[in-house]
C-alpha positions as CSV (number, residue, x, y, z in Angstrom):
1,M,13.2,33.3,-54.7
2,Q,16.0,35.4,-56.1
3,E,18.6,33.5,-54.1
4,E,17.3,30.2,-55.5
5,K,17.5,31.6,-59.1
6,F,21.1,32.8,-58.4
7,E,22.1,29.4,-57.0
8,E,20.5,27.6,-60.0
9,K,22.4,29.9,-62.4
10,E,25.7,29.3,-60.6
11,K,25.1,25.6,-60.7
12,K,24.5,25.6,-64.4
13,R,27.7,27.7,-64.9
14,G,29.6,25.2,-62.8
15,L,28.3,22.3,-64.9
16,S,29.1,24.2,-68.1
17,I,32.7,24.8,-66.9
18,V,33.1,21.1,-66.1
19,R,31.8,20.2,-69.6
20,G,34.2,22.7,-71.1
21,I,37.2,21.2,-69.3
22,K,36.2,17.7,-70.6
23,T,36.0,19.1,-74.1
24,V,39.5,20.7,-73.9
25,C,40.9,17.4,-72.6
26,S,39.2,15.7,-75.6
27,D,40.8,18.2,-77.9
28,I,44.3,17.5,-76.5
29,K,43.7,13.7,-77.0
30,T,42.6,14.3,-80.6
31,I,45.8,16.1,-81.4
32,Y,47.9,13.4,-79.9
33,D,46.0,10.7,-81.8
34,K,46.0,12.5,-85.2
35,D,49.4,14.1,-85.3
36,P,52.3,11.7,-85.6
37,A,54.7,14.6,-84.7
38,A,53.1,14.9,-81.2
39,R,55.5,13.3,-78.8
40,N,53.6,13.9,-75.5
41,L,50.7,15.8,-74.0
42,F,53.1,18.4,-72.4
43,E,54.4,19.3,-75.8
44,I,50.9,19.8,-77.2
45,I,49.8,22.1,-74.4
46,L,52.9,24.3,-74.7
47,L,53.9,24.2,-78.4
48,Y,50.8,23.8,-80.6
49,P,49.3,27.1,-81.8
50,G,46.2,25.2,-83.1
51,F,45.5,24.1,-79.6
52,H,46.2,27.5,-78.1
53,A,43.7,29.2,-80.6
54,L,41.1,26.5,-79.9
55,L,41.5,26.9,-76.1
56,A,41.1,30.7,-76.5
57,Y,38.0,30.1,-78.7
58,R,36.4,27.7,-76.1
59,L,36.8,30.4,-73.4
60,A,35.6,33.3,-75.6
61,H,32.6,31.3,-76.8
62,K,31.7,30.4,-73.2
63,L,31.8,34.1,-72.3
64,T,29.7,35.0,-75.3
65,K,27.0,32.5,-74.2
66,W,27.1,34.2,-70.8
67,R,26.4,37.5,-72.6
68,I,29.7,39.1,-71.5
69,P,30.5,42.0,-73.9
70,F,33.8,43.0,-75.5
71,V,36.0,40.5,-73.7
72,P,35.3,37.5,-76.0
73,R,36.5,39.5,-79.1
74,L,39.5,40.7,-77.2
75,I,40.5,37.1,-76.4
76,S,40.0,36.1,-80.0
77,Q,42.1,38.9,-81.3
78,A,44.8,38.2,-78.8
79,A,44.8,34.6,-80.0
80,R,45.0,35.8,-83.6
81,F,48.0,37.9,-82.8
82,F,49.9,35.1,-81.1
83,T,48.9,32.1,-83.3
84,G,47.9,33.5,-86.7
85,I,44.5,31.8,-86.3
86,E,41.3,33.8,-86.2
87,I,38.2,32.1,-84.8
88,H,35.1,34.3,-84.1
89,P,33.7,33.7,-80.6
90,R,30.2,33.2,-81.9
91,A,31.2,30.3,-84.3
92,K,30.0,26.9,-83.2
93,I,32.6,24.2,-83.0
94,G,32.0,20.6,-82.0
95,K,34.2,18.0,-80.2
96,N,37.6,16.6,-81.2
97,F,38.4,19.6,-83.5
98,F,42.0,19.8,-84.8
99,I,43.8,22.6,-86.6
100,D,47.1,21.2,-87.9
101,H,49.8,23.9,-88.1
102,G,47.1,26.6,-88.4
103,M,48.7,29.8,-89.7
104,G,46.2,31.8,-91.7
105,V,43.1,29.9,-90.6
106,V,39.9,32.0,-90.5
107,I,36.6,30.8,-89.1
108,G,33.7,33.3,-89.4
109,E,31.0,34.3,-87.0
110,T,28.2,32.1,-88.2
111,A,30.3,29.1,-89.1
112,V,29.1,25.8,-87.7
113,I,31.6,22.9,-87.4
114,G,30.6,19.3,-86.3
115,D,32.6,16.7,-84.4
116,D,35.9,15.1,-85.5
117,V,36.9,17.8,-88.0
118,L,40.5,18.3,-89.2
119,I,41.6,21.4,-91.0
120,Y,45.0,22.5,-92.2
121,Q,46.8,25.8,-92.5
122,G,45.4,28.6,-94.6
123,V,41.8,27.3,-94.6
124,T,39.0,29.9,-94.6
125,L,35.4,29.2,-93.6
126,G,34.2,32.6,-94.7
127,G,31.4,34.6,-96.1
128,T,30.9,36.0,-99.7
129,G,30.0,39.6,-99.0
130,K,28.0,41.8,-96.6
131,D,25.1,39.5,-96.2
132,T,23.4,39.4,-92.7
133,G,22.3,36.4,-90.8
134,K,23.7,33.0,-91.5
135,R,26.5,33.7,-94.0
136,H,29.2,31.2,-93.2
137,P,29.5,27.4,-93.9
138,T,28.1,24.5,-92.0
139,V,30.6,21.7,-91.8
140,G,29.4,18.2,-90.9
141,N,31.1,15.5,-88.8
142,N,34.4,13.7,-89.8
143,V,35.3,16.3,-92.4
144,T,38.9,17.0,-93.6
145,V,39.8,20.4,-95.2
146,G,43.1,20.5,-97.0
147,A,45.7,23.3,-96.8
148,G,44.7,26.6,-98.4
149,A,41.1,25.5,-99.1
150,K,38.4,28.2,-99.1
151,V,34.8,27.3,-98.1
152,L,32.6,30.3,-98.7
153,G,29.0,31.3,-98.1
154,N,26.0,29.8,-96.3
155,I,26.6,26.3,-97.7
156,T,26.6,22.8,-96.1
157,I,29.5,20.3,-96.3
158,G,28.2,16.8,-95.7
159,D,29.6,14.3,-93.2
160,Y,32.7,12.3,-94.2
161,T,33.6,14.8,-96.9
162,N,37.2,15.6,-97.9
163,I,38.2,18.9,-99.5
164,G,41.5,19.0,-101.3
165,A,44.2,21.5,-100.8
166,G,43.7,24.8,-102.6
167,S,40.1,24.1,-103.5
168,V,37.4,26.8,-103.5
169,V,34.0,25.5,-102.5
170,I,30.9,27.7,-103.0
171,D,28.1,25.1,-103.3
172,N,26.6,22.5,-101.1
173,V,28.5,19.2,-100.9
174,P,26.8,15.8,-100.2
175,E,28.1,13.3,-97.7
176,H,31.0,11.0,-98.5
177,S,32.4,13.3,-101.2
178,T,35.8,14.4,-102.2
179,V,36.0,17.9,-103.6
180,V,39.0,19.4,-105.6
181,G,39.7,22.3,-107.9
182,I,38.6,25.9,-108.4
183,P,35.6,26.0,-108.3
184,G,35.4,22.8,-106.3
185,R,34.2,19.7,-108.2
186,I,33.1,16.5,-106.7
187,V,35.2,13.4,-107.7
188,Q,34.0,10.0,-106.9
189,Q,37.3,8.3,-106.2
190,R,38.1,7.5,-102.6
191,V,41.3,9.3,-101.8
192,F,41.3,9.0,-98.0
193,I,42.0,6.2,-95.5
194,Q,40.5,6.4,-91.9
195,G,39.8,10.1,-92.2
196,Q,43.3,10.9,-93.6
197,L,43.1,12.9,-96.9
198,L,45.7,11.5,-99.3
199,H,46.7,14.7,-101.1
200,N,49.1,12.9,-103.4
201,R,46.3,10.7,-104.8
202,I,43.7,13.4,-105.5
203,P,42.7,13.2,-109.2
204,D,42.6,16.2,-111.6
205,P,38.9,16.8,-112.2
206,I,39.5,18.4,-115.6
207,K,41.6,15.4,-116.7
208,C,38.9,13.1,-115.5
209,E,36.3,14.9,-117.6
210,L,38.5,14.9,-120.7
211,N,39.1,11.2,-120.3
212,R,35.3,10.6,-120.0
213,L,34.7,12.6,-123.2
214,K,37.5,10.7,-124.9
215,Y,35.9,7.3,-124.1
216,E,32.4,8.6,-125.2
217,L,33.9,9.8,-128.5
218,Q,35.6,6.4,-129.1
219,E,32.2,4.7,-128.4
220,L,30.4,7.0,-130.8
221,R,33.0,6.3,-133.5
222,A,32.6,2.6,-133.0
223,R,28.8,2.9,-133.4
224,V,29.2,5.0,-136.6
225,E,31.6,2.4,-138.1
226,D,29.1,-0.4,-137.3
C-alpha cells in the first residue's frame, strides 16, 4: 500500500515537472514574440535577466508546493542578487509572463498574476503594511504594467488593463481600463495596440479633468446668457 502511494506521488511529481518544462518553453517563446530586441532563443536563455529570475521562481515555487523548506527562499534571494528582480516563491504567476529589463521589480508573497502579463523595470506588486493573509495584488490576464509603477495592497486589477509608467495604484481597477497618475486614475482613452502600452500617448488625468470642467463652465455660461 505504501509502495503504491509512493509510486503515485512520484508519478504526480513527474507530470508536474513535465508541465513545468512546457511552461518555461512558453515563457521563452513569449519573450521572443514580445521583445523586438530578441534576436534568437539562445540569446534569451543566456542574456535575459527577466527570464533568469522567472526560471528561478518557477523552480522555487515548485519546491514550495512540495513543502521543501528554506531552499525556495535561498533560490529567490540568489536570483535577486544576480538579476535585481525579487519574486517570492509563494507568489502565483500564470503562463506567458514577461519581465522586460526587470531591474528593481518586486513581487510579493501573496501576489497572484494571470496569463499573458507584461511588466517593466521598477514595478512593485507589494503590500501596504504588516497585514497578514492576502496582502498583495491580484493581476488579471493580458495586463501591462509600465516602468516604475507601484500596485499596492490586496486589490484586483482587471483583465486587459494597462497601468502607465510611474503610477501608484491602491484601489481596484475594472477590466479594459487604463490607469495613470499618483494616485492612479482611470482614463477612458485607449492608449494601447495589441497589448502594447503606448506610453507617449497616455493622457494627463488632471488636464482631462480641467478640460471637462472648462466645457461644463462654458455650457453653464451659455445657459445663463439664454
